C-alpha positions in Angstrom: 2.4 13.2 6.5 1.5 9.9 5.2 0.3 9.9 1.8 -3.4 9.2 1.2 -4.4 6.0 -0.6 -6.7 6.5 -3.9 -9.2 4.1 -4.7 -9.5 2.1 -8.0 -5.7 2.3 -8.9 -3.3 -0.5 -7.6 0.0 1.8 -8.4 -1.2 4.1 -5.0 -0.1 1.2 -2.9 3.2 1.4 -4.7 3.2 5.4 -4.7 2.5 5.4 -0.5 5.4 2.7 -0.3 8.0 4.8 -2.0 7.1 7.5 -0.1 7.4 5.9 3.3 10.5 4.0 2.4 12.1 7.3 1.3 11.1 9.2 4.5 12.1 6.2 6.7 15.8 6.2 5.1 19.0 7.5 6.8 19.2 11.5 5.6 22.3 9.5 3.9 20.5 7.7 2.1 18.2 10.2 1.1 20.9 12.8 0.2 22.5 10.5 -2.1 19.9 9.2 -4.1 18.3 13.1 -4.4 21.6 13.5 -6.1 21.6 10.6 -8.4 18.0 11.4 -9.3 18.0 15.1 -9.5 14.7 14.8 -11.5 10.9 15.7 -10.8 8.8 13.0 -12.1 4.7 13.4 -12.9 3.1 9.8 -13.5 -0.2 10.0 -15.5 -1.5 6.4 -14.6 -4.2 5.2 -16.8 -6.3 2.6 -14.4 -10.1 0.9 -15.1 -12.7 3.0 -16.9 -10.1 4.5 -18.6 -9.9 6.7 -15.5 -6.4 8.7 -15.4 -4.6 9.5 -11.8 -1.6 11.6 -11.2 1.0 11.3 -9.3 4.6 13.6 -9.0 7.9 11.9 -7.5 10.0 14.7 -6.3 13.9 14.0 -6.1 14.9 17.0 -6.9 13.2 19.3 -4.2 12.6 17.3 -1.3 10.6 18.3 1.7 11.7 18.5 5.2 9.6 15.9 6.4 11.0 13.4 3.8 7.8 13.2 1.7 8.4 13.1 -2.0 5.2 11.8 -3.4 2.3 13.9 -4.1 -1.1 13.2 -5.6 -1.7 15.7 -8.4 0.7 17.9 -10.6 3.5 20.3 -10.0 4.1 23.3 -12.3 7.7 22.2 -13.4 8.0 18.4 -14.0 11.0 17.4 -15.3 9.7 14.2 -17.1 5.9 13.4 -17.6 4.9 9.3 -17.8 2.0 7.8 -18.8 1.4 4.2 -18.0 -1.1 1.7 -17.5 -1.9 0.9 -13.7 -1.0 -2.6 -14.0 2.0 -1.8 -16.0 3.5 0.5 -13.7 2.7 -2.1 -11.0 4.7 -4.7 -12.9 7.8 -1.7 -13.1 7.4 -1.6 -9.3 8.1 -5.5 -8.8 10.7 -5.6 -11.2 8.3 -7.7 -13.5 8.6 -4.9 -16.5 11.5 -2.7 -16.6 11.2 1.2 -17.8 13.1 0.3 -21.2 11.1 -2.5 -21.9 7.7 -0.7 -21.4 9.0 2.4 -23.4 10.0 -0.1 -26.6 7.0 -1.6 -26.1 4.4 1.3 -26.2 3.3 1.0 -22.9 5.1 3.5 -21.8 4.9 7.1 -23.5 7.6 9.6 -22.0 7.7 13.7 -22.3 10.2 15.7 -20.9 13.7 14.6 -19.9 14.6 11.4 -21.5 17.8 10.6 -19.6 15.5 10.9 -16.0 13.4 8.4 -17.6 15.8 6.0 -17.7 16.7 6.1 -14.2 13.2 5.0 -13.0 14.6 1.2 -12.9 17.0 2.6 -10.3 14.5 4.2 -8.1 12.6 1.3 -7.4 15.9 -0.9 -6.7 17.1 1.8 -4.3 13.7 2.3 -2.3 13.9 -1.3 -2.4 16.8 -1.7 -0.8 16.6 1.1 1.5 16.7 0.1 5.7 15.0 2.5 8.0 17.7 4.5 10.5 17.8 3.1 13.6 18.2 4.1 17.2 19.4 3.2 20.3 16.9 5.7 22.3 13.6 3.5 23.3 10.6 4.5 22.0 8.7 7.3 24.1 5.3 6.6 23.3 2.8 3.6 22.3 3.1 3.5 18.3 0.3 5.1 16.2 -1.9 2.5 13.9 -0.3 3.9 11.3 3.4 3.0 12.4 2.4 -0.7 13.5 0.5 -1.7 10.6 2.8 -0.6 8.0 5.2 -3.5 6.6 7.7 -2.2 3.9 7.4 -4.7 0.8 3.3 -5.2 0.9 0.9 -3.5 -1.0 -1.7 -5.0 1.2 -0.3 -2.7 4.0 -1.5 0.8 2.8 -4.9 -1.3 2.8 -5.2 -2.2 6.2 -3.9 1.1 7.0 -6.8 2.2 5.1 -8.9 -0.1 7.0 -7.6 0.5 10.2 -8.1 4.4 9.9 -11.6 3.8 8.5 -13.0 1.9 11.5 -11.3 3.8 14.0 -12.3 7.0 12.7 -16.3 6.0 12.4 -18.7 7.2 14.4 -19.4 5.2 17.8 -22.7 4.0 16.8 -21.5 2.7 13.0 -18.3 1.1 14.5 -20.7 -0.5 16.9 -22.6 -1.6 14.4 -19.9 -2.9 12.0 -18.7 -4.8 15.0 -21.3 -6.5 16.0 -21.9 -7.8 13.2 -18.4 -9.2 12.1 -17.9 -10.4 15.7 -14.5 -12.0 15.1 -10.8 -11.8 14.8 -9.4 -12.3 11.2 -5.6 -12.9 10.4 -4.3 -12.3 7.0 -1.3 -14.4 5.9 0.1 -12.6 3.2 2.9 -13.5 0.4 4.4 -10.5 -1.5 5.9 -10.9 -5.0 9.4 -11.7 -3.5 8.2 -15.1 -1.4 8.4 -12.9 2.0 5.0 -13.5 4.2 3.5 -11.2 6.6 1.1 -11.8 8.9 -1.9 -9.2 9.9 -4.7 -9.2 12.6 -7.9 -7.7 12.1 -9.9 -7.7 15.8 -12.9 -6.9 15.0 -15.1 -8.0 17.9 -17.4 -5.4 19.6 -15.4 -4.8 22.6 -12.2 -3.3 20.3 -12.0 0.2 19.9 -8.1 0.6 18.8 -5.9 -1.1 17.1 -8.2 -2.8 15.0 -5.4 -3.9 12.7 -2.4 -4.7 13.7 0.6 -6.6 12.9 0.6 -10.2 13.6 0.2 -13.4 13.5 -2.3 -13.3 16.5 -0.8 -14.3 20.4 -2.9 -15.3 23.4 -4.9 -13.4 24.7 -6.2 -12.7 21.4 -6.9 -15.8 19.0 -7.9 -15.8 15.5 -10.9 -17.4 14.5 -9.8 -17.7 10.7 -6.9 -17.5 9.1 -6.7 -16.5 5.3 -3.9 -17.0 3.0 -3.3 -15.3 0.2 -1.0 -13.6 -2.1 -0.6 -9.5 -1.7 -1.7 -8.8 -5.2 -4.8 -10.9 -5.0 -5.2 -9.2 -1.4 -4.9 -5.6 -2.9 -7.8 -7.1 -6.0 -10.4 -8.0 -3.2 -10.0 -4.8 -1.2 -10.8 -2.7 -4.9 -13.5 -5.1 -5.5 -11.8 -6.6 -8.4 -11.9 -9.6 -7.7 -14.5 -11.2 -5.2 -13.4 -13.2 -2.4 -15.8 -16.0 -2.9 -13.7 -16.4 -6.5 -10.8 -16.3 -5.0 -11.6 -19.5 -2.7 -12.8 -21.6 -5.3 -10.1 -20.4 -7.7 -7.1 -21.1 -4.9 -5.8 -17.7 -4.7 -7.4 -17.3 -1.0 -6.9 -20.7 1.2 -8.6 -20.5 4.7 -8.5 -22.5 8.2 -11.3 -22.1 10.6 -14.6 -20.1 10.7 -15.5 -19.4 6.7 -18.5 -17.5 7.8 -16.3 -15.1 9.7 -14.2 -15.1 6.2 -17.0 -14.1 4.6 -17.6 -10.9 6.0 -14.2 -9.8 5.1 -15.7 -8.0 2.3 -18.5 -6.0 4.8 -15.1 -4.4 6.5 -13.5 -3.6 3.5 -17.2 -2.2 1.8 -17.0 0.0 5.3 -14.0 1.2 5.0 -13.9 2.2 0.9 -16.0 5.3 1.5 -13.7 6.5 4.5 -10.7 7.1 1.8 -9.3 10.3 1.2 -9.7 11.0 -2.6 
């Protein structure tokens, strides 16, 4: 079961990516990682407005479905880590090591300190994990979640949420939203490793499924506007921490095509937020 996202926390897509990377890894890689770590981590993430959200990473008692991350607490974590939302994201990107965070007071640890020192290894191993391959062709059309998810991009979870929210709307509400937007938006997103990935938001009135998919746009669907921005900035826009207009003015967002349509992206994000499971 896919891990839910939590609005207002930039760490949420990181936990989604960690959980997905582990689930997609070959069984041998999963086994090696669990043997190496053998710990249950509880992360108390301090977000904006002094809000705290807890996630648990269990690399000791893995579930049969491969899910290792859960929202909330477990009864007996080996290590409890308290860290600010932005600092955890920096740690996941390799911009801040766990040791540096601990020494500078950005990371507070209770319990098994040795397990805490393995956090950098967790991030590194999961980033390098590759999905298992198969010689058998798929037996069915991929679901929206499979199509939208791209490892290494925090934006992936946001787009997955948009797809689920729009496609899950009652028909009248979806019809109204798509009639208001009435266009195809392509997002060209660059992550912290300078990798580029495109997604297409097909928000035309006749579209009822696959409203979000991995791009770029190809005939017969053509993009009316192309937006280029960083992974970090798109997540910030999705969380209403950065306005699209401000991103454009400051050069964080580049635009080709229909500017009026580009401004409607904010409408789509607002419509998707109430649909998120908290």
